[in-house]
Structures are given as structure tokens and as C-alpha cells.
CHARMM internal coordinates of N, CA and C (Angstrom, degrees):
IC EDIT
DIST 1 N 1 CA 1.5359
DIST 1 CA 1 C 1.4760
ANGL 1 N 1 CA 1 C 109.80
DIST 1 C 2 N 1.3043
ANGL 1 CA 1 C 2 N 116.48
DIHE 1 N 1 CA 1 C 2 N 135.47
DIST 2 N 2 CA 1.4936
ANGL 1 C 2 N 2 CA 127.54
DIHE 1 CA 1 C 2 N 2 CA -178.38
DIST 2 CA 2 C 1.4318
ANGL 2 N 2 CA 2 C 102.15
DIHE 1 C 2 N 2 CA 2 C -90.77
DIST 2 C 3 N 1.4254
ANGL 2 CA 2 C 3 N 118.86
DIHE 2 N 2 CA 2 C 3 N 134.41
DIST 3 N 3 CA 1.5072
ANGL 2 C 3 N 3 CA 121.51
DIHE 2 CA 2 C 3 N 3 CA 176.15
DIST 3 CA 3 C 1.4169
ANGL 3 N 3 CA 3 C 108.57
DIHE 2 C 3 N 3 CA 3 C -125.40
DIST 3 C 4 N 1.3590
ANGL 3 CA 3 C 4 N 112.08
DIHE 3 N 3 CA 3 C 4 N 167.68
DIST 4 N 4 CA 1.4930
ANGL 3 C 4 N 4 CA 125.89
DIHE 3 CA 3 C 4 N 4 CA 175.42
DIST 4 CA 4 C 1.5073
ANGL 4 N 4 CA 4 C 106.40
DIHE 3 C 4 N 4 CA 4 C -123.26
DIST 4 C 5 N 1.3685
ANGL 4 CA 4 C 5 N 112.26
DIHE 4 N 4 CA 4 C 5 N 128.60
DIST 5 N 5 CA 1.4402
ANGL 4 C 5 N 5 CA 118.41
DIHE 4 CA 4 C 5 N 5 CA 173.07
DIST 5 CA 5 C 1.3814
ANGL 5 N 5 CA 5 C 114.21
DIHE 4 C 5 N 5 CA 5 C -92.61
DIST 5 C 6 N 1.4157
ANGL 5 CA 5 C 6 N 120.69
DIHE 5 N 5 CA 5 C 6 N 127.15
DIST 6 N 6 CA 1.4104
ANGL 5 C 6 N 6 CA 126.74
DIHE 5 CA 5 C 6 N 6 CA -175.91
DIST 6 CA 6 C 1.6490
ANGL 6 N 6 CA 6 C 107.06
DIHE 5 C 6 N 6 CA 6 C -109.52
DIST 6 C 7 N 1.2382
ANGL 6 CA 6 C 7 N 120.81
DIHE 6 N 6 CA 6 C 7 N 121.31
DIST 7 N 7 CA 1.4926
ANGL 6 C 7 N 7 CA 125.42
DIHE 6 CA 6 C 7 N 7 CA 178.93
DIST 7 CA 7 C 1.5451
ANGL 7 N 7 CA 7 C 110.21
DIHE 6 C 7 N 7 CA 7 C -81.57
DIST 7 C 8 N 1.2981
ANGL 7 CA 7 C 8 N 115.25
DIHE 7 N 7 CA 7 C 8 N -35.94
DIST 8 N 8 CA 1.4447
ANGL 7 C 8 N 8 CA 120.22
DIHE 7 CA 7 C 8 N 8 CA -176.69
DIST 8 CA 8 C 1.6079
ANGL 8 N 8 CA 8 C 117.14
DIHE 7 C 8 N 8 CA 8 C -78.63
DIST 8 C 9 N 1.2417
ANGL 8 CA 8 C 9 N 111.49
DIHE 8 N 8 CA 8 C 9 N 117.85
DIST 9 N 9 CA 1.5039
ANGL 8 C 9 N 9 CA 115.69
DIHE 8 CA 8 C 9 N 9 CA -177.32
DIST 9 CA 9 C 1.5881
ANGL 9 N 9 CA 9 C 108.71
DIHE 8 C 9 N 9 CA 9 C -68.10
DIST 9 C 10 N 1.2697
ANGL 9 CA 9 C 10 N 118.73
DIHE 9 N 9 CA 9 C 10 N -31.74
DIST 10 N 10 CA 1.3873
ANGL 9 C 10 N 10 CA 119.65
DIHE 9 CA 9 C 10 N 10 CA 174.27
DIST 10 CA 10 C 1.4268
ANGL 10 N 10 CA 10 C 120.29
DIHE 9 C 10 N 10 CA 10 C -64.92
DIST 10 C 11 N 1.4103
ANGL 10 CA 10 C 11 N 114.91
DIHE 10 N 10 CA 10 C 11 N -40.52
DIST 11 N 11 CA 1.4708
ANGL 10 C 11 N 11 CA 122.15
DIHE 10 CA 10 C 11 N 11 CA 171.16
DIST 11 CA 11 C 1.4813
ANGL 11 N 11 CA 11 C 109.80
DIHE 10 C 11 N 11 CA 11 C -65.70
DIST 11 C 12 N 1.3300
ANGL 11 CA 11 C 12 N 120.27
DIHE 11 N 11 CA 11 C 12 N -41.71
DIST 12 N 12 CA 1.4192
ANGL 11 C 12 N 12 CA 126.50
DIHE 11 CA 11 C 12 N 12 CA -177.63
DIST 12 CA 12 C 1.4591
ANGL 12 N 12 CA 12 C 108.68
DIHE 11 C 12 N 12 CA 12 C -67.20
DIST 12 C 13 N 1.1639
ANGL 12 CA 12 C 13 N 124.31
DIHE 12 N 12 CA 12 C 13 N -41.57
DIST 13 N 13 CA 1.5448
ANGL 12 C 13 N 13 CA 125.93
DIHE 12 CA 12 C 13 N 13 CA 171.83
DIST 13 CA 13 C 1.4492
ANGL 13 N 13 CA 13 C 112.59
DIHE 12 C 13 N 13 CA 13 C -59.40
DIST 13 C 14 N 1.3447
ANGL 13 CA 13 C 14 N 118.79
DIHE 13 N 13 CA 13 C 14 N -43.16
DIST 14 N 14 CA 1.5366
ANGL 13 C 14 N 14 CA 116.45
DIHE 13 CA 13 C 14 N 14 CA -176.99
DIST 14 CA 14 C 1.6401
ANGL 14 N 14 CA 14 C 108.91
DIHE 13 C 14 N 14 CA 14 C -73.37
DIST 14 C 15 N 1.4523
ANGL 14 CA 14 C 15 N 114.16
DIHE 14 N 14 CA 14 C 15 N -31.81
DIST 15 N 15 CA 1.4629
ANGL 14 C 15 N 15 CA 109.44
DIHE 14 CA 14 C 15 N 15 CA 171.84
DIST 15 CA 15 C 1.4821
ANGL 15 N 15 CA 15 C 113.76
DIHE 14 C 15 N 15 CA 15 C -61.36
DIST 15 C 16 N 1.2823
ANGL 15 CA 15 C 16 N 112.84
DIHE 15 N 15 CA 15 C 16 N -49.52
DIST 16 N 16 CA 1.5340
ANGL 15 C 16 N 16 CA 117.64
DIHE 15 CA 15 C 16 N 16 CA -179.85
DIST 16 CA 16 C 1.5379
ANGL 16 N 16 CA 16 C 110.93
DIHE 15 C 16 N 16 CA 16 C -50.55
DIST 16 C 17 N 1.4112
ANGL 16 CA 16 C 17 N 118.00
DIHE 16 N 16 CA 16 C 17 N -45.88
DIST 17 N 17 CA 1.4103
ANGL 16 C 17 N 17 CA 123.63
DIHE 16 CA 16 C 17 N 17 CA -177.08
DIST 17 CA 17 C 1.5517
ANGL 17 N 17 CA 17 C 109.52
DIHE 16 C 17 N 17 CA 17 C -68.06
DIST 17 C 18 N 1.2821
ANGL 17 CA 17 C 18 N 119.17
DIHE 17 N 17 CA 17 C 18 N -16.01
DIST 18 N 18 CA 1.4262
ANGL 17 C 18 N 18 CA 120.59
DIHE 17 CA 17 C 18 N 18 CA 170.68
DIST 18 CA 18 C 1.5090
ANGL 18 N 18 CA 18 C 118.23
DIHE 17 C 18 N 18 CA 18 C -94.81
DIST 18 C 19 N 1.3209
ANGL 18 CA 18 C 19 N 112.02
DIHE 18 N 18 CA 18 C 19 N 11.43
DIST 19 N 19 CA 1.5086
ANGL 18 C 19 N 19 CA 121.38
DIHE 18 CA 18 C 19 N 19 CA 172.07
DIST 19 CA 19 C 1.5719
ANGL 19 N 19 CA 19 C 116.12
DIHE 18 C 19 N 19 CA 19 C 95.52
DIST 19 C 20 N 1.4019
ANGL 19 CA 19 C 20 N 120.55
DIHE 19 N 19 CA 19 C 20 N 7.19
DIST 20 N 20 CA 1.3706
ANGL 19 C 20 N 20 CA 121.75
DIHE 19 CA 19 C 20 N 20 CA -178.34
DIST 20 CA 20 C 1.5178
ANGL 20 N 20 CA 20 C 107.63
DIHE 19 C 20 N 20 CA 20 C -89.39
DIST 20 C 21 N 1.3211
ANGL 20 CA 20 C 21 N 112.04
DIHE 20 N 20 CA 20 C 21 N 123.36
DIST 21 N 21 CA 1.4053
ANGL 20 C 21 N 21 CA 114.39
DIHE 20 CA 20 C 21 N 21 CA -174.74
DIST 21 CA 21 C 1.5966
ANGL 21 N 21 CA 21 C 114.51
DIHE 20 C 21 N 21 CA 21 C -87.44
DIST 21 C 22 N 1.4082
ANGL 21 CA 21 C 22 N 116.15
DIHE 21 N 21 CA 21 C 22 N 143.37
DIST 22 N 22 CA 1.3509
ANGL 21 C 22 N 22 CA 120.81
DIHE 21 CA 21 C 22 N 22 CA 176.29
DIST 22 CA 22 C 1.6017
ANGL 22 N 22 CA 22 C 116.72
DIHE 21 C 22 N 22 CA 22 C -65.67
DIST 22 C 23 N 1.2357
ANGL 22 CA 22 C 23 N 116.69
DIHE 22 N 22 CA 22 C 23 N 124.86
DIST 23 N 23 CA 1.4340
ANGL 22 C 23 N 23 CA 120.70
DIHE 22 CA 22 C 23 N 23 CA 179.42
DIST 23 CA 23 C 1.5210
ANGL 23 N 23 CA 23 C 112.57
DIHE 22 C 23 N 23 CA 23 C -82.16
DIST 23 C 24 N 1.2960
ANGL 23 CA 23 C 24 N 115.96
DIHE 23 N 23 CA 23 C 24 N -40.57
DIST 24 N 24 CA 1.4731
ANGL 23 C 24 N 24 CA 123.95
DIHE 23 CA 23 C 24 N 24 CA -171.48
DIST 24 CA 24 C 1.5660
ANGL 24 N 24 CA 24 C 112.95
DIHE 23 C 24 N 24 CA 24 C -162.24
DIST 24 C 25 N 1.2193
ANGL 24 CA 24 C 25 N 118.22
DIHE 24 N 24 CA 24 C 25 N 168.28
DIST 25 N 25 CA 1.4191
ANGL 24 C 25 N 25 CA 127.73
DIHE 24 CA 24 C 25 N 25 CA 164.53
DIST 25 CA 25 C 1.3909
ANGL 25 N 25 CA 25 C 107.61
DIHE 24 C 25 N 25 CA 25 C -125.46
DIST 25 C 26 N 1.4150
ANGL 25 CA 25 C 26 N 118.88
DIHE 25 N 25 CA 25 C 26 N 138.64
DIST 26 N 26 CA 1.5623
ANGL 25 C 26 N 26 CA 119.21
DIHE 25 CA 25 C 26 N 26 CA -178.46
DIST 26 CA 26 C 1.5226
ANGL 26 N 26 CA 26 C 106.68
DIHE 25 C 26 N 26 CA 26 C -145.69
DIST 26 C 27 N 1.3449
ANGL 26 CA 26 C 27 N 117.55
DIHE 26 N 26 CA 26 C 27 N 167.07
DIST 27 N 27 CA 1.3939
ANGL 26 C 27 N 27 CA 118.29
DIHE 26 CA 26 C 27 N 27 CA 170.40
DIST 27 CA 27 C 1.6125
ANGL 27 N 27 CA 27 C 108.25
DIHE 26 C 27 N 27 CA 27 C -83.62
DIST 27 C 28 N 1.2674
ANGL 27 CA 27 C 28 N 116.64
DIHE 27 N 27 CA 27 C 28 N 147.02
DIST 28 N 28 CA 1.3831
ANGL 27 C 28 N 28 CA 123.57
DIHE 27 CA 27 C 28 N 28 CA 174.90
DIST 28 CA 28 C 1.5018
ANGL 28 N 28 CA 28 C 111.49
DIHE 27 C 28 N 28 CA 28 C -61.13
DIST 28 C 29 N 1.3084
ANGL 28 CA 28 C 29 N 116.86
DIHE 28 N 28 CA 28 C 29 N 135.21
DIST 29 N 29 CA 1.5245
ANGL 28 C 29 N 29 CA 120.64
DIHE 28 CA 28 C 29 N 29 CA 167.21
DIST 29 CA 29 C 1.4793
ANGL 29 N 29 CA 29 C 114.49
DIHE 28 C 29 N 29 CA 29 C -81.32
DIST 29 C 30 N 1.3300
ANGL 29 CA 29 C 30 N 111.89
DIHE 29 N 29 CA 29 C 30 N -25.77
DIST 30 N 30 CA 1.4465
ANGL 29 C 30 N 30 CA 118.96
DIHE 29 CA 29 C 30 N 30 CA -175.00
DIST 30 CA 30 C 1.6201
ANGL 30 N 30 CA 30 C 115.63
DIHE 29 C 30 N 30 CA 30 C -94.53
DIST 30 C 31 N 1.2915
ANGL 30 CA 30 C 31 N 113.64
DIHE 30 N 30 CA 30 C 31 N -31.51
DIST 31 N 31 CA 1.5470
ANGL 30 C 31 N 31 CA 121.35
DIHE 30 CA 30 C 31 N 31 CA 175.29
DIST 31 CA 31 C 1.5034
ANGL 31 N 31 CA 31 C 108.92
DIHE 30 C 31 N 31 CA 31 C -122.61
DIST 31 C 32 N 1.4296
ANGL 31 CA 31 C 32 N 107.04
DIHE 31 N 31 CA 31 C 32 N 112.26
DIST 32 N 32 CA 1.5355
ANGL 31 C 32 N 32 CA 113.19
DIHE 31 CA 31 C 32 N 32 CA -178.37
DIST 32 CA 32 C 1.6319
ANGL 32 N 32 CA 32 C 108.33
DIHE 31 C 32 N 32 CA 32 C -66.57
DIST 32 C 33 N 1.3199
ANGL 32 CA 32 C 33 N 109.71
DIHE 32 N 32 CA 32 C 33 N 136.77
DIST 33 N 33 CA 1.4635
ANGL 32 C 33 N 33 CA 124.40
DIHE 32 CA 32 C 33 N 33 CA 172.89
DIST 33 CA 33 C 1.5506
ANGL 33 N 33 CA 33 C 107.33
DIHE 32 C 33 N 33 CA 33 C 79.66
DIST 33 C 34 N 1.3648
ANGL 33 CA 33 C 34 N 123.85
DIHE 33 N 33 CA 33 C 34 N 5.88
DIST 34 N 34 CA 1.4934
ANGL 33 C 34 N 34 CA 119.67
DIHE 33 CA 33 C 34 N 34 CA 169.00
DIST 34 CA 34 C 1.4959
ANGL 34 N 34 CA 34 C 116.34
DIHE 33 C 34 N 34 CA 34 C -93.07
DIST 34 C 35 N 1.1562
ANGL 34 CA 34 C 35 N 120.58
DIHE 34 N 34 CA 34 C 35 N 157.29
DIST 35 N 35 CA 1.4663
ANGL 34 C 35 N 35 CA 123.93
DIHE 34 CA 34 C 35 N 35 CA 172.51
DIST 35 CA 35 C 1.5578
ANGL 35 N 35 CA 35 C 116.88
DIHE 34 C 35 N 35 CA 35 C -110.61
DIST 35 C 36 N 1.2725
ANGL 35 CA 35 C 36 N 114.13
DIHE 35 N 35 CA 35 C 36 N 130.72
DIST 36 N 36 CA 1.4343
ANGL 35 C 36 N 36 CA 117.47
DIHE 35 CA 35 C 36 N 36 CA 178.21
DIST 36 CA 36 C 1.6007
ANGL 36 N 36 CA 36 C 113.77
DIHE 35 C 36 N 36 CA 36 C -100.66
DIST 36 C 37 N 1.2103
ANGL 36 CA 36 C 37 N 116.35
DIHE 36 N 36 CA 36 C 37 N 148.26
DIST 37 N 37 CA 1.6159
ANGL 36 C 37 N 37 CA 120.02
DIHE 36 CA 36 C 37 N 37 CA 177.61
DIST 37 CA 37 C 1.5520
ANGL 37 N 37 CA 37 C 104.00
DIHE 36 C 37 N 37 CA 37 C -110.41
DIST 37 C 38 N 1.3900
ANGL 37 CA 37 C 38 N 105.85
DIHE 37 N 37 CA 37 C 38 N 127.87
DIST 38 N 38 CA 1.4687
ANGL 37 C 38 N 38 CA 111.38
DIHE 37 CA 37 C 38 N 38 CA -176.35
DIST 38 CA 38 C 1.5435
ANGL 38 N 38 CA 38 C 114.01
DIHE 37 C 38 N 38 CA 38 C -105.15
DIST 38 C 39 N 1.3817
ANGL 38 CA 38 C 39 N 107.22
DIHE 38 N 38 CA 38 C 39 N 139.94
DIST 39 N 39 CA 1.5323
ANGL 38 C 39 N 39 CA 111.06
DIHE 38 CA 38 C 39 N 39 CA -173.03
DIST 39 CA 39 C 1.6020
ANGL 39 N 39 CA 39 C 101.25
DIHE 38 C 39 N 39 CA 39 C -127.85
DIST 39 C 40 N 1.3278
ANGL 39 CA 39 C 40 N 117.25
DIHE 39 N 39 CA 39 C 40 N 153.50
DIST 40 N 40 CA 1.4356
ANGL 39 C 40 N 40 CA 121.06
DIHE 39 CA 39 C 40 N 40 CA 169.86
DIST 40 CA 40 C 1.4323
ANGL 40 N 40 CA 40 C 112.73
DIHE 39 C 40 N 40 CA 40 C -60.93
DIST 40 C 41 N 1.2953
ANGL 40 CA 40 C 41 N 126.21
DIHE 40 N 40 CA 40 C 41 N 129.78
DIST 41 N 41 CA 1.4240
ANGL 40 C 41 N 41 CA 134.42
DIHE 40 CA 40 C 41 N 41 CA 176.86
DIST 41 CA 41 C 1.4327
ANGL 41 N 41 CA 41 C 111.15
DIHE 40 C 41 N 41 CA 41 C -83.35
DIST 41 C 42 N 1.3568
ANGL 41 CA 41 C 42 N 108.76
DIHE 41 N 41 CA 41 C 42 N 99.74
DIST 42 N 42 CA 1.5020
ANGL 41 C 42 N 42 CA 118.05
DIHE 41 CA 41 C 42 N 42 CA -179.54
DIST 42 CA 42 C 1.5841
ANGL 42 N 42 CA 42 C 110.83
DIHE 41 C 42 N 42 CA 42 C -131.12
DIST 42 C 43 N 1.4536
ANGL 42 CA 42 C 43 N 119.38
DIHE 42 N 42 CA 42 C 43 N 159.60
DIST 43 N 43 CA 1.3415
ANGL 42 C 43 N 43 CA 120.98
DIHE 42 CA 42 C 43 N 43 CA -177.53
DIST 43 CA 43 C 1.6901
ANGL 43 N 43 CA 43 C 110.96
DIHE 42 C 43 N 43 CA 43 C -55.05
DIST 43 C 44 N 1.3786
ANGL 43 CA 43 C 44 N 116.60
DIHE 43 N 43 CA 43 C 44 N -42.18
DIST 44 N 44 CA 1.4583
ANGL 43 C 44 N 44 CA 125.92
DIHE 43 CA 43 C 44 N 44 CA 177.41
DIST 44 CA 44 C 1.5908
ANGL 44 N 44 CA 44 C 105.45
DIHE 43 C 44 N 44 CA 44 C -59.38
DIST 44 C 45 N 1.3778
ANGL 44 CA 44 C 45 N 118.02
DIHE 44 N 44 CA 44 C 45 N -53.09
DIST 45 N 45 CA 1.4582
ANGL 44 C 45 N 45 CA 116.80
DIHE 44 CA 44 C 45 N 45 CA -177.59
DIST 45 CA 45 C 1.5836
ANGL 45 N 45 CA 45 C 110.36
DIHE 44 C 45 N 45 CA 45 C -57.54
DIST 45 C 46 N 1.3652
ANGL 45 CA 45 C 46 N 115.43
DIHE 45 N 45 CA 45 C 46 N -48.50
DIST 46 N 46 CA 1.4039
ANGL 45 C 46 N 46 CA 117.00
DIHE 45 CA 45 C 46 N 46 CA 175.79
DIST 46 CA 46 C 1.5258
ANGL 46 N 46 CA 46 C 118.53
DIHE 45 C 46 N 46 CA 46 C -52.73
DIST 46 C 47 N 1.3274
ANGL 46 CA 46 C 47 N 116.49
DIHE 46 N 46 CA 46 C 47 N -38.12
DIST 47 N 47 CA 1.4732
ANGL 46 C 47 N 47 CA 123.88
DIHE 46 CA 46 C 47 N 47 CA -178.59
DIST 47 CA 47 C 1.5837
ANGL 47 N 47 CA 47 C 103.03
DIHE 46 C 47 N 47 CA 47 C -67.88
DIST 47 C 48 N 1.2600
ANGL 47 CA 47 C 48 N 113.15
DIHE 47 N 47 CA 47 C 48 N -50.74
DIST 48 N 48 CA 1.6525
ANGL 47 C 48 N 48 CA 119.03
DIHE 47 CA 47 C 48 N 48 CA -175.61
DIST 48 CA 48 C 1.5993
ANGL 48 N 48 CA 48 C 107.47
DIHE 47 C 48 N 48 CA 48 C -59.06
DIST 48 C 49 N 1.3129
ANGL 48 CA 48 C 49 N 112.67
DIHE 48 N 48 CA 48 C 49 N -40.77
DIST 49 N 49 CA 1.5195
ANGL 48 C 49 N 49 CA 116.66
DIHE 48 CA 48 C 49 N 49 CA -170.75
DIST 49 CA 49 C 1.6038
ANGL 49 N 49 CA 49 C 104.79
DIHE 48 C 49 N 49 CA 49 C -72.44
DIST 49 C 50 N 1.2571
ANGL 49 CA 49 C 50 N 116.52
DIHE 49 N 49 CA 49 C 50 N -37.18
DIST 50 N 50 CA 1.5480
ANGL 49 C 50 N 50 CA 120.93
DIHE 49 CA 49 C 50 N 50 CA 177.61
DIST 50 CA 50 C 1.4873
ANGL 50 N 50 CA 50 C 105.75
DIHE 49 C 50 N 50 CA 50 C -60.86
DIST 50 C 51 N 1.3599
ANGL 50 CA 50 C 51 N 123.81
DIHE 50 N 50 CA 50 C 51 N -51.37
DIST 51 N 51 CA 1.3397
ANGL 50 C 51 N 51 CA 128.29
DIHE 50 CA 50 C 51 N 51 CA 179.60
DIST 51 CA 51 C 1.5398
ANGL 51 N 51 CA 51 C 116.87
DIHE 50 C 51 N 51 CA 51 C -50.49
DIST 51 C 52 N 1.3931
ANGL 51 CA 51 C 52 N 109.12
DIHE 51 N 51 CA 51 C 52 N -48.36
DIST 52 N 52 CA 1.4502
ANGL 51 C 52 N 52 CA 119.58
DIHE 51 CA 51 C 52 N 52 CA 177.35
DIST 52 CA 52 C 1.5579
ANGL 52 N 52 CA 52 C 112.03
DIHE 51 C 52 N 52 CA 52 C -61.92
DIST 52 C 53 N 1.2592
ANGL 52 CA 52 C 53 N 117.62
DIHE 52 N 52 CA 52 C 53 N -45.71
DIST 53 N 53 CA 1.4145
ANGL 52 C 53 N 53 CA 120.57
DIHE 52 CA 52 C 53 N 53 CA -177.58
DIST 53 CA 53 C 1.6216
ANGL 53 N 53 CA 53 C 108.00
DIHE 52 C 53 N 53 CA 53 C -69.83
DIST 53 C 54 N 1.2474
ANGL 53 CA 53 C 54 N 114.60
DIHE 53 N 53 CA 53 C 54 N -39.03
DIST 54 N 54 CA 1.5716
ANGL 53 C 54 N 54 CA 115.78
DIHE 53 CA 53 C 54 N 54 CA 174.46
DIST 54 CA 54 C 1.4423
ANGL 54 N 54 CA 54 C 114.12
DIHE 53 C 54 N 54 CA 54 C -61.24
DIST 54 C 55 N 1.3501
ANGL 54 CA 54 C 55 N 116.66
DIHE 54 N 54 CA 54 C 55 N -43.24
DIST 55 N 55 CA 1.4185
ANGL 54 C 55 N 55 CA 121.82
DIHE 54 CA 54 C 55 N 55 CA 175.97
DIST 55 CA 55 C 1.5562
ANGL 55 N 55 CA 55 C 110.17
DIHE 54 C 55 N 55 CA 55 C -60.30
DIST 55 C 56 N 1.3096
ANGL 55 CA 55 C 56 N 113.66
DIHE 55 N 55 CA 55 C 56 N -39.49
DIST 56 N 56 CA 1.5624
ANGL 55 C 56 N 56 CA 116.18
DIHE 55 CA 55 C 56 N 56 CA -175.51
DIST 56 CA 56 C 1.5653
ANGL 56 N 56 CA 56 C 104.79
DIHE 55 C 56 N 56 CA 56 C -65.40
DIST 56 C 57 N 1.2171
ANGL 56 CA 56 C 57 N 115.52
DIHE 56 N 56 CA 56 C 57 N -40.63
DIST 57 N 57 CA 1.5285
ANGL 56 C 57 N 57 CA 114.58
DIHE 56 CA 56 C 57 N 57 CA -173.97
DIST 57 CA 57 C 1.4753
ANGL 57 N 57 CA 57 C 110.56
DIHE 56 C 57 N 57 CA 57 C -67.87
DIST 57 C 58 N 1.2972
ANGL 57 CA 57 C 58 N 116.13
DIHE 57 N 57 CA 57 C 58 N -16.48
DIST 58 N 58 CA 1.5466
ANGL 57 C 58 N 58 CA 115.47
DIHE 57 CA 57 C 58 N 58 CA -179.59
DIST 58 CA 58 C 1.4817
ANGL 58 N 58 CA 58 C 114.43
DIHE 57 C 58 N 58 CA 58 C -102.33
DIST 58 C 59 N 1.4153
ANGL 58 CA 58 C 59 N 117.80
DIHE 58 N 58 CA 58 C 59 N 3.39
DIST 59 N 59 CA 1.4767
ANGL 58 C 59 N 59 CA 127.00
DIHE 58 CA 58 C 59 N 59 CA -172.96
DIST 59 CA 59 C 1.4419
ANGL 59 N 59 CA 59 C 113.03
DIHE 58 C 59 N 59 CA 59 C -123.44
DIST 59 C 60 N 1.3587
ANGL 59 CA 59 C 60 N 118.13
DIHE 59 N 59 CA 59 C 60 N 136.55
DIST 60 N 60 CA 1.4384
ANGL 59 C 60 N 60 CA 117.79
DIHE 59 CA 59 C 60 N 60 CA -177.16
DIST 60 CA 60 C 1.6005
ANGL 60 N 60 CA 60 C 106.28
DIHE 59 C 60 N 60 CA 60 C -86.67
DIST 60 C 61 N 1.3610
ANGL 60 CA 60 C 61 N 110.44
DIHE 60 N 60 CA 60 C 61 N -175.31
DIST 61 N 61 CA 1.5229
ANGL 60 C 61 N 61 CA 113.91
DIHE 60 CA 60 C 61 N 61 CA -170.96
DIST 61 CA 61 C 1.6688
ANGL 61 N 61 CA 61 C 111.28
DIHE 60 C 61 N 61 CA 61 C -71.05
DIST 61 C 62 N 1.3229
ANGL 61 CA 61 C 62 N 111.51
DIHE 61 N 61 CA 61 C 62 N -9.18
DIST 62 N 62 CA 1.4997
ANGL 61 C 62 N 62 CA 119.22
DIHE 61 CA 61 C 62 N 62 CA 174.56
DIST 62 CA 62 C 1.4721
ANGL 62 N 62 CA 62 C 119.07
DIHE 61 C 62 N 62 CA 62 C -95.83
DIST 62 C 63 N 1.3913
ANGL 62 CA 62 C 63 N 110.40
DIHE 62 N 62 CA 62 C 63 N 4.15
DIST 63 N 63 CA 1.5411
ANGL 62 C 63 N 63 CA 118.43
DIHE 62 CA 62 C 63 N 63 CA -178.32
DIST 63 CA 63 C 1.5396
ANGL 63 N 63 CA 63 C 115.57
DIHE 62 C 63 N 63 CA 63 C 81.69
DIST 63 C 64 N 1.3890
ANGL 63 CA 63 C 64 N 115.48
DIHE 63 N 63 CA 63 C 64 N 2.64
DIST 64 N 64 CA 1.4118
ANGL 63 C 64 N 64 CA 121.39
DIHE 63 CA 63 C 64 N 64 CA 176.86
DIST 64 CA 64 C 1.4538
ANGL 64 N 64 CA 64 C 113.87
DIHE 63 C 64 N 64 CA 64 C -77.67
DIST 64 C 65 N 1.2818
ANGL 64 CA 64 C 65 N 122.89
DIHE 64 N 64 CA 64 C 65 N 133.51
DIST 65 N 65 CA 1.4253
ANGL 64 C 65 N 65 CA 126.29
DIHE 64 CA 64 C 65 N 65 CA 178.06
DIST 65 CA 65 C 1.6290
ANGL 65 N 65 CA 65 C 108.94
DIHE 64 C 65 N 65 CA 65 C -69.13
DIST 65 C 66 N 1.2535
ANGL 65 CA 65 C 66 N 112.89
DIHE 65 N 65 CA 65 C 66 N 140.23
DIST 66 N 66 CA 1.4725
ANGL 65 C 66 N 66 CA 119.80
DIHE 65 CA 65 C 66 N 66 CA -176.91
DIST 66 CA 66 C 1.4239
ANGL 66 N 66 CA 66 C 107.46
DIHE 65 C 66 N 66 CA 66 C -85.56
END
COOR INIT
IC SEED 1 N 1 CA 1 C
IC BUILD
């Protein structure tokens, strides 16, 4: 199974709330001391992930749309 590693807990929390199950937790190979949350890499996952990232780029830190 192919997986995607997510470093952001905010993004991971949103993916979980949309019904995507966590496959595993692991230490990041790129960022020492950080934990990544692994999800199964599916077309549905990628669509949801893109939506979340797009929404994040139009929202400030307080959740207000820019």
C-alpha cells in the first residue's frame, strides 16, 4: 500500500474528520524530532488533501477568510 506522510497535525485532523483513517505514525526522515501521520494514498485522499491545502491558503491563522 502506498502512503502519504503528513507533518501538519491540523491537516491530519481535518483528514481524519473527513473519514480518512490513520495508517501509522512515524518519525520524520526529513525533520529531526518531528512525527508524521501516514494515510493511504488514494485519489479520494489526494482530492481532500488538495481542498484542505487550498482552503488553508485562503484562511488566516484565526480561521478568517482572506
